[in-house]
Legacy VTK file of the C-alpha trace (Angstrom):
# vtk DataFile Version 3.0
C-alpha trace
ASCII
DATASET POLYDATA
POINTS 432 float
11.768 87.479 -273.870
11.423 84.142 -272.021
12.869 85.611 -268.858
10.487 88.546 -268.975
7.495 86.262 -269.507
8.592 84.079 -266.641
8.884 87.062 -264.330
5.432 88.163 -265.356
4.033 84.729 -264.536
5.753 84.606 -261.167
4.569 88.047 -260.294
1.043 87.092 -261.226
1.072 84.124 -258.810
2.434 86.298 -255.999
-0.250 88.898 -256.521
-2.932 86.206 -256.664
-1.948 84.606 -253.342
-1.557 88.001 -251.670
-5.300 88.652 -252.078
-6.952 88.364 -248.623
-9.718 86.013 -249.682
-7.444 83.623 -251.573
-4.948 83.612 -248.695
-7.661 82.805 -246.181
-9.123 80.001 -248.277
-5.659 78.538 -248.844
-4.927 78.491 -245.103
-8.278 76.837 -244.406
-7.578 74.120 -246.995
-4.100 73.558 -245.546
-5.522 73.289 -242.020
-8.141 70.768 -243.195
-5.462 68.640 -244.910
-3.205 68.650 -241.809
-6.174 67.875 -239.568
-7.215 64.978 -241.810
-3.711 63.485 -241.791
-3.394 63.827 -238.007
-6.831 62.265 -237.474
-5.975 59.325 -239.702
-2.731 58.598 -237.904
-3.573 60.009 -234.455
-3.665 56.686 -232.655
-0.392 55.501 -234.208
1.324 58.808 -233.370
-0.025 58.686 -229.807
1.161 55.071 -229.323
4.635 55.871 -230.682
4.981 58.887 -228.376
3.848 56.767 -225.423
6.292 53.962 -226.295
9.101 56.496 -226.608
8.377 57.974 -223.185
8.223 54.483 -221.627
11.547 53.548 -223.229
13.171 56.700 -221.861
11.742 55.966 -218.407
12.958 52.355 -218.443
16.441 52.954 -219.840
17.503 56.214 -218.202
17.389 57.511 -214.603
16.193 60.939 -215.757
14.557 62.405 -218.843
17.601 64.656 -219.190
19.847 61.587 -219.601
17.518 60.183 -222.210
17.326 63.419 -224.183
21.132 63.723 -223.999
21.466 60.250 -225.514
18.859 60.883 -228.223
20.377 64.208 -229.210
23.847 62.662 -229.395
22.594 59.761 -231.503
20.825 62.095 -233.957
23.997 64.138 -234.378
26.663 61.410 -234.224
25.022 58.004 -234.666
26.199 54.927 -232.773
29.645 56.387 -232.087
28.188 59.072 -229.849
30.079 59.652 -226.607
32.159 56.456 -226.489
34.231 57.834 -223.638
31.177 58.248 -221.392
29.921 54.762 -222.306
33.335 53.238 -221.581
33.525 54.907 -218.145
30.010 53.779 -217.302
30.766 50.191 -218.360
33.955 50.090 -216.278
32.538 51.527 -213.055
29.181 49.776 -213.233
30.812 46.390 -213.935
33.453 46.354 -211.190
30.978 44.945 -208.686
30.376 41.810 -210.776
34.092 41.025 -211.243
35.837 38.842 -208.621
39.297 37.542 -207.735
39.760 33.781 -208.088
42.606 32.434 -205.956
43.869 28.872 -205.858
45.326 28.415 -202.372
47.002 25.559 -200.488
46.053 26.004 -196.803
48.866 25.049 -194.466
51.127 24.020 -197.323
53.346 26.943 -198.387
55.498 24.736 -200.622
52.494 23.783 -202.762
51.185 27.336 -202.798
53.775 28.205 -205.450
51.925 25.848 -207.793
48.657 27.703 -207.274
47.628 30.843 -209.102
45.323 33.817 -209.384
42.795 34.651 -212.023
39.604 36.579 -212.581
35.955 35.602 -212.591
32.573 37.291 -212.854
29.138 36.790 -211.365
26.461 35.623 -213.804
23.649 35.095 -211.301
22.957 35.941 -207.653
20.253 35.887 -205.007
20.016 36.494 -201.253
21.971 33.322 -200.432
24.531 32.678 -203.188
26.238 33.738 -206.401
27.228 31.784 -209.512
30.650 32.668 -210.967
32.342 31.939 -214.294
36.107 31.701 -214.766
38.585 29.743 -216.906
39.076 26.040 -216.331
42.829 26.551 -216.323
42.518 28.979 -213.388
41.159 26.201 -211.155
42.565 23.031 -212.736
45.091 22.637 -209.893
42.161 22.375 -207.469
40.323 19.907 -209.702
43.408 17.687 -209.992
44.400 17.999 -206.302
41.232 18.652 -204.250
42.892 17.532 -201.008
45.685 20.098 -201.376
44.083 23.143 -202.968
40.857 25.068 -202.626
39.276 28.035 -204.384
39.001 31.354 -202.582
36.942 34.232 -203.998
37.374 37.950 -203.317
34.668 40.447 -204.289
34.811 44.181 -204.909
32.100 45.081 -202.425
33.159 43.091 -199.355
36.216 42.385 -197.226
35.089 38.759 -196.828
36.898 35.852 -198.496
34.616 33.123 -199.800
35.327 29.425 -200.192
33.963 28.412 -203.592
32.409 25.157 -204.736
33.298 24.010 -208.264
29.921 23.150 -209.816
31.411 21.893 -213.076
33.780 22.640 -215.908
34.383 22.302 -219.637
38.016 21.574 -220.393
37.498 22.019 -224.149
36.087 25.550 -224.009
38.174 26.360 -220.880
35.180 27.306 -218.742
34.556 26.564 -215.052
31.443 27.416 -213.030
31.754 28.161 -209.289
29.365 28.926 -206.444
29.818 30.999 -203.286
27.467 31.558 -200.338
26.674 34.859 -198.629
28.079 35.609 -195.174
26.521 38.935 -194.235
23.452 39.564 -196.403
25.592 40.626 -199.347
23.920 41.836 -202.539
25.983 40.950 -205.594
25.700 42.402 -209.055
25.550 40.085 -212.067
26.583 40.616 -215.678
24.372 40.394 -218.737
25.365 38.345 -221.783
25.427 39.948 -225.219
23.820 38.267 -228.181
26.470 36.657 -230.454
25.226 38.865 -233.296
25.701 42.060 -231.255
29.422 42.337 -231.979
31.722 42.087 -234.981
35.172 43.074 -236.146
35.792 46.635 -234.979
33.420 46.535 -231.988
34.952 48.481 -229.041
35.608 46.253 -226.009
36.726 46.591 -222.389
38.566 43.861 -220.467
38.268 43.957 -216.666
40.411 41.791 -214.418
43.526 41.504 -212.293
46.310 41.562 -214.858
49.911 41.349 -213.602
48.713 41.126 -210.003
47.040 44.549 -210.084
43.471 44.373 -208.815
40.475 45.557 -210.852
42.228 46.940 -213.885
40.531 47.828 -217.153
41.947 47.919 -220.676
40.280 49.011 -223.892
40.525 47.850 -227.480
38.509 46.347 -230.322
37.425 43.020 -231.712
40.042 42.143 -234.325
38.617 38.803 -235.467
35.293 37.337 -234.391
35.834 33.614 -235.035
39.513 32.706 -234.795
40.079 28.958 -235.164
43.243 27.044 -234.456
44.440 28.716 -231.245
42.709 26.038 -229.209
41.510 22.600 -230.359
37.852 22.388 -231.380
36.905 25.865 -230.292
36.378 29.287 -231.825
37.909 32.305 -230.119
37.458 36.057 -230.331
40.672 37.969 -230.992
40.945 41.399 -229.349
43.690 43.998 -229.226
42.805 45.099 -225.675
45.643 44.252 -223.286
45.254 40.802 -221.696
47.938 39.727 -219.220
48.505 36.994 -216.658
45.814 37.378 -214.016
43.180 38.462 -216.564
42.301 34.826 -217.302
38.618 34.173 -216.701
37.666 37.847 -216.716
34.831 39.392 -218.723
35.208 41.143 -222.063
32.476 43.801 -222.315
31.047 45.833 -225.171
30.208 49.498 -224.523
26.655 48.545 -223.552
28.126 46.713 -220.561
27.259 43.242 -221.879
29.692 40.314 -221.904
30.831 39.243 -225.377
33.537 36.849 -224.207
35.897 35.573 -221.505
39.571 36.595 -221.493
41.519 33.371 -221.993
45.067 33.686 -223.267
47.886 35.740 -224.725
49.488 34.636 -227.933
53.211 35.072 -227.315
55.125 32.703 -229.577
58.754 32.142 -228.674
58.576 33.887 -225.305
59.722 32.117 -222.151
57.559 34.493 -220.117
54.172 35.250 -221.746
53.628 38.924 -222.399
51.227 41.046 -224.356
51.884 41.154 -228.103
48.586 42.730 -229.133
47.027 39.319 -229.738
44.584 38.579 -226.938
42.173 35.661 -227.182
38.762 35.383 -225.566
36.184 32.615 -225.426
33.134 33.708 -227.399
29.848 34.360 -225.617
28.242 31.627 -227.760
30.739 29.029 -226.475
30.412 30.437 -222.947
26.620 30.076 -222.906
26.808 26.585 -224.404
29.169 25.402 -221.646
27.447 27.164 -218.743
23.944 26.030 -219.715
25.064 22.400 -220.019
27.095 22.443 -216.783
24.016 23.669 -214.909
21.765 21.014 -216.454
20.859 17.516 -215.158
22.586 16.049 -218.236
25.973 17.231 -216.924
25.440 15.489 -213.582
24.694 12.247 -215.414
27.556 12.502 -217.948
30.241 14.298 -215.938
31.552 16.417 -218.786
30.371 18.707 -221.596
30.099 16.719 -224.863
30.924 17.861 -228.384
29.962 16.389 -231.735
31.946 15.024 -234.629
32.236 17.043 -237.789
29.250 15.462 -239.549
30.670 15.079 -243.037
33.815 15.508 -245.094
33.689 18.455 -247.477
35.575 19.426 -250.587
35.703 22.936 -252.036
34.971 24.180 -255.519
37.541 26.416 -257.153
36.408 29.912 -258.067
36.575 29.128 -261.778
34.053 26.341 -261.207
31.406 28.796 -259.943
32.390 32.042 -261.684
29.273 31.968 -263.916
26.967 31.800 -260.869
25.896 35.079 -259.193
27.784 35.661 -255.919
24.629 35.553 -253.799
23.832 32.068 -255.168
27.300 30.499 -254.984
27.921 27.332 -252.989
31.515 26.280 -252.612
31.271 23.017 -250.671
30.437 19.494 -251.756
30.669 16.112 -250.038
33.918 14.230 -250.491
34.584 11.081 -248.467
37.922 9.246 -248.194
37.737 5.528 -248.956
36.731 3.267 -246.094
39.630 1.246 -244.717
42.075 4.174 -244.747
43.613 5.368 -241.456
41.492 7.798 -239.478
42.836 11.313 -239.018
45.339 11.398 -236.163
45.185 7.655 -235.635
47.260 5.282 -237.774
45.816 2.120 -236.244
42.071 2.486 -236.604
40.315 2.533 -239.928
37.949 5.291 -240.941
34.350 4.894 -239.897
31.472 6.340 -241.842
30.477 9.891 -240.985
26.930 10.597 -239.854
26.406 12.250 -243.236
27.267 9.018 -245.062
25.087 7.004 -242.685
22.210 9.410 -243.379
22.454 8.947 -247.135
24.511 11.950 -248.271
26.542 10.990 -251.312
29.909 12.109 -252.561
29.396 14.922 -255.036
26.248 16.282 -253.363
26.521 20.079 -253.210
25.779 21.546 -249.756
23.052 24.238 -249.949
21.457 24.739 -246.509
21.488 23.440 -242.942
18.233 23.983 -241.011
17.255 26.686 -243.486
20.546 28.595 -243.143
22.360 29.351 -246.423
25.793 27.661 -246.518
28.632 28.879 -248.732
31.705 27.308 -247.142
32.881 24.603 -244.746
33.894 27.094 -242.038
30.246 27.956 -241.475
29.577 24.241 -240.964
32.355 24.178 -238.361
30.743 27.048 -236.428
27.413 25.231 -236.436
29.081 21.961 -235.398
30.667 23.569 -232.331
27.241 24.788 -231.182
25.534 21.398 -231.631
25.042 18.583 -229.131
24.924 14.815 -229.678
21.464 13.800 -230.819
20.656 17.120 -232.519
18.962 16.673 -235.896
20.040 18.743 -238.888
17.899 19.108 -241.994
20.529 19.305 -244.709
19.498 20.523 -248.168
21.774 19.374 -251.001
21.842 19.571 -254.767
22.134 16.094 -256.273
22.367 16.404 -260.028
19.508 18.734 -260.925
17.394 17.870 -257.882
17.302 19.556 -254.479
16.721 17.077 -251.667
16.626 17.285 -247.843
18.411 14.693 -245.700
18.028 14.456 -241.904
21.386 14.044 -240.160
21.705 13.075 -236.463
24.775 14.462 -234.649
27.153 11.932 -233.068
29.331 12.523 -230.005
33.027 13.032 -230.589
35.533 10.828 -228.778
36.283 13.307 -225.986
39.518 11.582 -225.018
40.982 12.691 -228.353
40.167 16.313 -227.501
41.500 16.077 -223.960
44.739 14.519 -225.214
45.121 17.318 -227.777
44.570 19.943 -225.073
47.121 18.315 -222.789
49.691 18.204 -225.605
49.091 21.894 -226.253
49.433 22.682 -222.538
52.739 20.770 -222.346
54.188 22.953 -225.116
53.379 26.204 -223.287
LINES 1 433
432 0 1 2 3 4 5 6 7 8 9 10 11 12 13 14 15 16 17 18 19 20 21 22 23 24 25 26 27 28 29 30 31 32 33 34 35 36 37 38 39 40 41 42 43 44 45 46 47 48 49 50 51 52 53 54 55 56 57 58 59 60 61 62 63 64 65 66 67 68 69 70 71 72 73 74 75 76 77 78 79 80 81 82 83 84 85 86 87 88 89 90 91 92 93 94 95 96 97 98 99 100 101 102 103 104 105 106 107 108 109 110 111 112 113 114 115 116 117 118 119 120 121 122 123 124 125 126 127 128 129 130 131 132 133 134 135 136 137 138 139 140 141 142 143 144 145 146 147 148 149 150 151 152 153 154 155 156 157 158 159 160 161 162 163 164 165 166 167 168 169 170 171 172 173 174 175 176 177 178 179 180 181 182 183 184 185 186 187 188 189 190 191 192 193 194 195 196 197 198 199 200 201 202 203 204 205 206 207 208 209 210 211 212 213 214 215 216 217 218 219 220 221 222 223 224 225 226 227 228 229 230 231 232 233 234 235 236 237 238 239 240 241 242 243 244 245 246 247 248 249 250 251 252 253 254 255 256 257 258 259 260 261 262 263 264 265 266 267 268 269 270 271 272 273 274 275 276 277 278 279 280 281 282 283 284 285 286 287 288 289 290 291 292 293 294 295 296 297 298 299 300 301 302 303 304 305 306 307 308 309 310 311 312 313 314 315 316 317 318 319 320 321 322 323 324 325 326 327 328 329 330 331 332 333 334 335 336 337 338 339 340 341 342 343 344 345 346 347 348 349 350 351 352 353 354 355 356 357 358 359 360 361 362 363 364 365 366 367 368 369 370 371 372 373 374 375 376 377 378 379 380 381 382 383 384 385 386 387 388 389 390 391 392 393 394 395 396 397 398 399 400 401 402 403 404 405 406 407 408 409 410 411 412 413 414 415 416 417 418 419 420 421 422 423 424 425 426 427 428 429 430 431
């Protein structure tokens, strides 16, 4: 009975809307509604279409390329056509990658102490190019300027270029070089990625001169974004792309062709001859930009090195059971915990501990760390990352929980004793 009644009702509606007059009126109403909506949003729609066309024009050589990319993205998302992107990154980036040779002119015996690495152009004009490489690629020249010099080879020219060392950062293992044009050369330059543009799993391409083979490319992924402990006072990016001797100082690209790091080392414990074990380390783009910007600043000329800051305060960590009743998004695990004054400083049995800048600023033991410059802090490792980006004199606004009260304390960063870092780096180098 219910089914029959329902069929009757449905049939009635169908017959009603099949009447010519009703059908015509319905179409008119529909047209008016669509017209009203389009009129209301016409300008917005027009602007969006215009912006889309401009974006296609700016980003792609032809509309066909743009439509190909859009169609692929709609169907496959960000993973669309990785092979094509990888090929484009490799071939379009070769021109910005250079050979960095340490040579000993007229001294073949000393030449055996020299080496070869990779570099890449970060800026160029009609007269010169600025190049980045590893400090350890050119340290022989820095230590023995009368014996060695730097020679640069580019992909687009048969010329060899004598390079000037503008400056270097031994801590981050970055050196900045400059070469001059000889025959109206036009050099390509790389583009830096934003530090937030990559994460664990991001596909990467390493371009360089590994194992003496010129302009090689290897592919892999970011395995760990901030790996600490491989090099004193620096954070590294771990990748599983092949990095070998000769790759040092070369760029690590994402599939958009932007530099996310600088190939730096191979982790090969126990080997007499370093070889690839699937653990390649690269200097992060954040550390790279920090070093390069400072080296090219007037402050570097005055100081002669790139400074770093002390860890601003000593932190303890809550156990999970201490915060289990607090929602995860609100948990803070770190609090201030200072060793007694008069105890030996870390790594130095003769000197006594001096107050941290946090203590000098009024932070008390037991204060719970909440925020630094408005950024939510859950653990001490995040403080370390922020410390490595800071410079002496920077002011941090540190929010802490003291009892039941939230207070803000201004903390001024203090320069680290750089000799301690250099000594640690030299000890590490001696072990290799």
